[in-house]
C-alpha positions in Angstrom: 0.0 0.0 0.0 2.8 2.5 0.9 4.8 1.5 -2.1 1.9 2.3 -4.3 1.5 5.7 -2.6 5.2 6.5 -3.1 5.0 5.5 -6.7 1.9 7.6 -7.2 3.8 10.6 -5.8 6.6 10.0 -8.4 4.0 9.9 -11.2 2.3 13.1 -9.7 5.7 14.8 -9.7 6.2 14.0 -13.4 2.7 15.3 -14.2 3.4 18.5 -12.3 6.7 18.9 -14.2 4.8 18.5 -17.4 2.2 21.0 -16.3 4.9 23.4 -15.3 6.3 23.2 -18.8 3.2 23.2 -20.9 0.4 24.3 -18.6 0.4 27.8 -19.9 -1.1 26.4 -23.2 -4.3 25.6 -21.4 -4.9 29.4 -21.0 -5.3 29.6 -24.7 -8.6 27.8 -24.4 -9.6 28.6 -20.8 -8.2 32.0 -19.7 -8.7 31.3 -16.0 -6.1 28.5 -16.1 -3.4 31.1 -16.4 -3.8 32.0 -12.7 -3.0 28.6 -11.2 -0.2 28.1 -13.8 1.4 31.4 -12.9 1.1 30.5 -9.2 2.8 27.2 -9.8 5.5 28.8 -11.9 6.1 31.2 -9.0 6.3 28.2 -6.6 8.8 26.4 -8.8 11.0 29.5 -9.1 10.8 30.0 -5.3 12.0 26.4 -4.7 15.0 27.1 -6.8 16.2 30.0 -4.5 14.7 29.2 -1.2 15.0 26.0 0.8 11.3 25.1 0.7 10.3 21.5 1.1 8.0 20.0 -1.5 4.8 18.5 -0.1 4.7 15.8 -2.8 8.3 14.8 -1.9 7.4 14.8 1.8 4.5 12.4 1.1 6.6 10.2 -1.1 9.4 10.0 1.6 6.8 9.3 4.4 5.3 6.5 2.3 8.7 5.0 1.6 9.6 5.1 5.3 6.3 3.5 6.3 6.7 0.8 3.7 10.2 0.0 4.8 11.9 1.3 1.7 15.1 3.2 1.4 14.5 7.0 1.5 16.5 9.4 -0.6 16.2 12.9 0.9 17.3 14.6 -2.3 14.6 16.6 -4.2 12.7 14.9 -7.0 14.6 16.5 -9.8 18.0 15.4 -8.5 16.7 11.8 -8.0 14.7 11.1 -11.1 15.5 13.7 -13.7 19.0 15.2 -13.4 21.6 12.7 -14.5 18.9 10.4 -15.8 17.1 12.4 -18.5 20.0 14.8 -19.1 23.6 15.2 -18.0 24.0 16.9 -14.6 26.2 19.7 -15.9 23.4 20.8 -18.3 21.0 22.0 -15.5 21.3 25.7 -16.4 20.6 24.9 -20.1 17.5 22.9 -19.1 16.3 25.8 -16.8 16.7 28.2 -19.7 14.7 25.9 -22.0 12.0 25.7 -19.4 11.8 29.5 -19.1 11.7 29.9 -22.9 9.0 27.2 -23.3 6.9 28.7 -20.5 7.2 32.2 -21.9 6.3 31.0 -25.4 3.2 29.1 -24.0 2.1 32.3 -22.3 2.6 34.3 -25.5 0.7 31.7 -27.5 -2.2 31.7 -24.9 -2.4 35.5 -24.9 -2.5 35.5 -28.7 -5.3 32.9 -28.7 -7.3 34.8 -26.1 -6.9 38.0 -28.1 -8.0 36.2 -31.3 -11.0 34.7 -29.5 -12.1 38.0 -28.1 -11.9 39.8 -31.5 -13.6 36.9 -33.3 -16.4 37.1 -30.7 -16.7 40.9 -31.2 -16.8 40.4 -34.9 -19.6 37.8 -34.6 -21.6 40.2 -32.4 -21.2 43.1 -34.8 -22.1 41.0 -37.8 -25.3 39.7 -36.3 -26.6 43.1 -35.6 -30.0 43.7 -37.1 -29.9 45.7 -40.4 -31.4 49.2 -40.4 -35.1 49.0 -41.1 -36.2 50.2 -44.5 -38.4 53.0 -43.2 -35.4 54.6 -41.6 -33.4 54.7 -44.9 -33.3 58.1 -46.8 -35.9 58.5 -49.6 -33.4 59.1 -52.4 -29.8 58.0 -53.1 -28.4 61.6 -53.0 -29.0 61.7 -49.3 -26.2 59.1 -48.9 -23.7 61.3 -50.6 -23.9 64.2 -48.2 -24.5 62.2 -45.1 -27.9 63.8 -44.3 -30.9 61.9 -43.4 -34.0 63.2 -45.2 -36.4 60.5 -44.1 
């Protein structure tokens, strides 16, 4: 039971890492998802510079202890990502790639929201009722000078 919980926390960590990287794209469809993503990006940046424990890592370590497994107190990235998915000396390159991908996802989402808003406004303007015939001027010359002789 505890081993399953610990493994679930590792899977959750990878899901959160994926969300950190590409979660900004969700805001292209649902604008309100930009708020939790920005908060999560802020949390991730904070953990880089401040010694803050991750609650997911704490649950994983607790489950491993309770299950009698060996506990590695290093953070998730150092245990499962760094040195496994990329060489350890490339950490700063990877962080730069993350920053660029996150910023590009936010730019894409802002663009999508802008396009959606303008498409919605265009639809609203195009569905406006035409001017009733009795309000049109009586002769075509009235259109030329802009006066309404109705």
